[in-house]
N, C-alpha and C positions, 0 to 999 in steps of 0.2 A: 494670662490663662495658660496652665500647663496642658499639654496634649499627650496622651498615652495611647499608642496603637496596640490593640489587643487582637492577637491571631488566633485562629481556630481552624479546624477542618470545615468542609463545606456542607456537611450533613445538617438536617433539621435539628438532630439531637445535639450536635456540637454547638450550633448557634443557641440552642436553649441553654446549654451549660454556660455559655458566656453570659447570657442574660441573667442566669441565676447568680453568678459571681459578681456581676456588675451592679445588681440592685443595692446591696449594702455599700459597695464602693462609691457609687454616686452620691449616696446620702452622706457618707463620711468625708468625702472629698468634693464638695460642691464647686470648688475652684478649678477642678480638673475636667478636662474634656476627654472622655474615653471613646475611641473610634475602633469599630470592629473591622478586621480584614481576614478574608477567607484565603486559606492556603490549600491547594488540592494535593492530597496525599497519594502515594502509589497504591494503596489498598482501595482508595476511592476511585481511581481511574481504571484499575483492572478488576472487572466484575466477573470475568470468565474463569480465572483460576479457582479451583474448588476450595482450598483451604487457606486460612490466614498464614499458616506456617509456610506454605509454598509461595505466597505472595511476598513474604518477608525476605525469602532467599533471592528473589528477583530484584529487589530494590537496592539501590546504591548504599544506603545506610544500614540495611539489614532490618529496618523497622517499617512495617506496612502502614503505620498510622501516626508516626511522629517525626520521621527523618526530615521531610521537607519544611515542616514547621520550625524545627530546631535550626535548620539552615537559614531560614528567614529571620530568626531571632539573632543568630550570630552575625549576619550581615546588616542588621540594623533596619531591616524592612518593617519589623514589628518590635515592640518593647517588652511585650508580655505574651505568653501563650497559655491558653487554657486547655488542658488535656483531660481526657478520661484517664484516671491514674492507671488503670489496668492495661492501657494501650502502650505505656512507656516501658522501654527495656530497663532492666535492673542496673545496668552499667552506666554510670554518669557520663554525660557528654562534656568533654573539656571545654571550659569557658562559659558553661551554663550552670545555674543553681536552681533548686527548688525552694520555694517559700514554704513556711509551715502550712499544712493542709487546712483549708477553710472548713468551717462547719456550717450547718450540720451535715453529716454524711447521710446520704440518701440510702434507702432500703438496699441491703447488700444482697438479698436473696435472688436466685434464678426463679423464673416462673415458666409454667407450661401454658400455652395458649391453644385452644382447640379441643383439648381433653385433659383431664387429670390423669395421674399415674394409674389410678384404680380403674378408670374407664377406657384406657387405651386398649384396643383390640389386640389379640395376639398377632405378632408380625407387623404391628403398626409402623408406619413411616413417620419418623420424627425428624424435622428439619433443624440441623445445627452444623456449623463447620468448625466448632471449637473442640480441640482434642479433649480438654478437661470435661466438658459436657458429654461428649461421646462415651468416654471411659466410665464416667459415673453413672450414666444411663445404663450402660451394658452391665454394670455391677449389680443393678437392681432388676433390670429387665433384659436378659440376654437375648430374648426373642426379637427385640426391637431392631428395626432397620433404620440406621441413622443416614439421612440424606443430606449431603453437604449443600448448604445454602448460605449465601452471604449477601451483603448489601445493607441499606438503611433499614430502620425498623419497619416502616409502612410496607415496603415491598416484601419483607420476610413474612409479615402477617398475611399479605396477599397470597402467599403460597398455600394457604388453608383452603383456597377456592380455585375452581377452574381446572383446566387441563394440567396433568402432572402434579395435582395437589398432594400435600402431605396431610396426615391425621393431626399433627400437632407441631408446634415450634417451641424451642427453648429460647428465652430472652432474659435480659436483665430487668428486674423489677424497677430499678432506678431509671432506666431509659424510658419505660412506659410511663412512669410517673412524671418525669420531666416533660414529656410530650403530651401529657394530659390524656392518655389513652389507657390508663390502668384497668378500665372496665373490660378490656380484651382478655384479662388474665382468667385462666380457668383454675389454676392452683399455684399458690406459693410453695416452692419446694423447700423441704426441711433443711435448715443449715447444718444440723448435726449429721445428716445422711449425705447431703450433696453440698458440701461447703463451696463458697464462691471463689472466683479469682482473687488473688491478692490485690487489694486496693479497690475492689469493685464498689461502685457507688460513691467514691471519693473523687474530687477534682484535684489535679496537679497543676500548680501555678509556677511556671518556669520563667526566669529572667536571665539576662547576662550578668556573669559574676562581677564584671568591671563597671556595670551601669549603677553608679552611686545614686544617680537621680531617682531612678525608679525603686531601687532597693531601700533607700532612705524614706521614700514616700510611703512604701507599703510595709515598712517595719512594724512588727507587732500585730500584723494581720494573720489570723489563723486560730484554730482551735487546739489547745494543748492536748486534750484527750483523743480527739479524732487523729491528730498528727502522730501520737504515740502508737495508736492501734494500727494505722497504715504503715508506719515505719517497721513495726514488728512483722507484719505480714510480708512486706517487701524484703526485709532482711532475710527471712526464712527462704523466700524464692531465690534470692541472690546466692545464698550459701548452698542451695541445691543446684546451682549453675543453670537455673531455669529461665523461662522468659514468658511472655504472654501466650505462647502456643503450646505449652506443655501441660499435662494432666495433673497439675498441682492446685489444690484447694486450701484456703486458709481463712480463718476468722478470729479476730482479736476483739476483746471487750475490755473495758476499763472501769474499775471501781475501787474506791477507797485508796487511791494512790498506787493501784496495782494493775498490771496488764496481764490478762490471761489469753494465751494463744493456742489454737488448735490447728493442726495441719494434716493433710492427706496427700498421698501420691497413689494414683491408680494406674494399673496397666491398661493399655489400649483395648484389650479384649474384655476388660472389666473383671477378670478372674482373680486378680490380686489387688488388694487395697490396703495400704499401710497407714496407720494413724499414730499420732503423737500429740502431747499437749504439755504445757508448763505455764507457770506464772513468774512474773519478775517485776521489779520496780518500774514505775512510770518513767523515771529519768533515763533508763537505758534499754529502750525497746529493741534496738539492734542486737544486743547480747542475747535477749530472749529468743529473737528469731533464729539466731545462729544455734542456740541450744536445742530448739525443736528440730531444726534441720539435721543436726548431728544425730539426734535420736532416730529420726526417720532413715538416715543413711545407715545407721547401725542395724536397723531392721531390714535393710535391703533395698532402699529406695534408689540408691546409686545404680543398681543393676537394672531396674525398671526403666529409669530415664536414659541410661546409656543404650539400651535396646531400642528405645523410641528414636533417639537422635541417629542411631545407626541405620 
């Protein structure tokens, strides 16, 4: 009997993502014993720092939600790590590789809980610590007061009630769906207006490059179209020299052997938003991502991102 140790973050959502990935794995590989192991990340330990970007600068790896899991993978404490793809830095970690993205991809949209955009009162307090969400909300509703909140999904929903409550919170539809609490949603935000983070709703399956046992076992696992869409989005983000904490939105769709990618870069005050889109062959999604990034840079995205980093 082969045993494979699967690592993840400690949150309820991270554990739900592991269960989602393991359901088909256990059916396909009945001779394999999959064991889950929790790895506590810096972003899970530090609940006081307001934004994810600030947490990332404090961590040894520069990643708030993946660095310690990657270290556990490199040292052999775990054999596979199941990440939320949008948590991963775009720069590959030496010694580790990503398997093709599994399908189906969950709902990529952001949602508002507590109010819809139309019913948010003037000057409403909206909870989110993500720069992309803050920037995009300000582009539509400059009157909104974005309140930095972090933590797991249930505590963030809890901020809708009690002392210091907010009027609404912005969350990922995929997270609510995986936790079985989608009924908390007040509005699914339009992808064309508020595009999600690159890779949102998708799982990233990471293994050691030299682990022939696991790589051979899991060879062929993945969804070609989901993988191409995510690779296009992430390639765009990488070409913009962005990360999971910058106001970059992306959404790729696949049909008839073609990938179509739309991308946005928004200034933090929401006053400037740049858009670009293009199509390319299914077999080379990275080139498509670079092409859309180049168009965004030509339109001034580099200056917006440089100002944010500065």
